C-alpha positions, 0 to 999 in steps of 0.5 A: 626951459623945457617946462616953459616950452610945454606951458606955452604950447599948452597955452597955444592949444587952449587958445585954438580950442576956444577960437581965440587969436593973437589979436584977442590976446593983444587986446587983453594985454594992450599990446600989438599983435606983432608983440604978442607973436613975438612973446609966443615965439620967444616964450617970454611970458611974465607970470602977470602976462601969463595970468592975463592970457589965462583970464582971457580963457577963463582958466587959472595958471594951475589949470594950464599946468594940469594940462601937462599931465601925461595921464591919458584922458579923453576930451570927447566920445565918438558918436557911436559911444554917445549913442550907447549912452543915450540908448538907455536911461539908466546908462546915461544916469550912471555916466553922469553920476560917475563923471560928477564924481559920485561914489558907488554907494552914493549912486545906490543910495539915491537911485533905484538901481541894484549893485549888479545894474550899477557895476554892469554900467560902470564896466561899460563906461570903463571899456569906453574910456570914460572912467577907470573902475578901480578895486572896491568899485571906486570910480576914477573919471578919465575926461579932460577939464575941457571935455565936450559932447559931440556938436549936434551929436546924440547927447545934444539931440537927446537934450533938445528932444527930452530935456529942453522943454522940461528945463523951461517948465519953470518960473525961475523965481526961486532960490538958485534960479535966474532967467534973463531975456534981452532983445536989441539990434547989434552989428556983426562985430558986437554979436561976435563980442557977445559970443566971446563973452558967452564962451568965457562965461561958459568957461567960468561955469566949467571952472567952478564945476571942476573946483567944486568936484572936490566938495562932499556930494551933499554940498553940490547940486545939479545945475544947468545953464543955457547960453545962446545968442542968434539973429532972430525975429519972433515968429508971430512978427514975421507974418507982417514982414513985406516981401524982400525986407528980410536982411540976410546976416553976413555969411549966412548965404 
């Protein structure tokens, strides 16, 4: 019973983290919201229903169980810690490699960094709580499965200023590349529906990343995916708008 309580509590936390409500769960299970509230209150979940709710979150039941692990892990850094990472390119490089489960020798083999340079930066990551540097320079990441960078923090700003333009210098027509651009007119409700789908797709990406961390490095490739949706009109069109014809999006004022 204690284990069941812990799993349901972990499920509730996951829903909150991803901005999902009992109403979203009700729609997924084809139940009333009152019935879903009762399921959570009484903790009466069948495996099938538990699997359905996990699917809504883009998780597997095993992912939920892993959340019960007592080992201390972090789900984000402080702003100051992120700033420390972006203050030096080599530091950020070693951090990304470490979090993607590169071994110490693989970092040395692939980048022009000395043993001393890599060890020094790994030690800093250890002090930050991002990794545990074990004997023999073995690296153990200490982040949760849903680790995220600070919203509008140093890492995201670094991406916007240094990486974003470089990312789009591409025709997206080679193997492993895809770019989609869609334009249309949606109601606020449809916009929210699309945002939920994008969040679930982002969770699918994260889940695939976690699954593939167990593969050898030569079978994994650095991948980046950008997902976005916003009320927006092409800037060159705006010059033709008549005064007073802009439509404020609900909640934007």
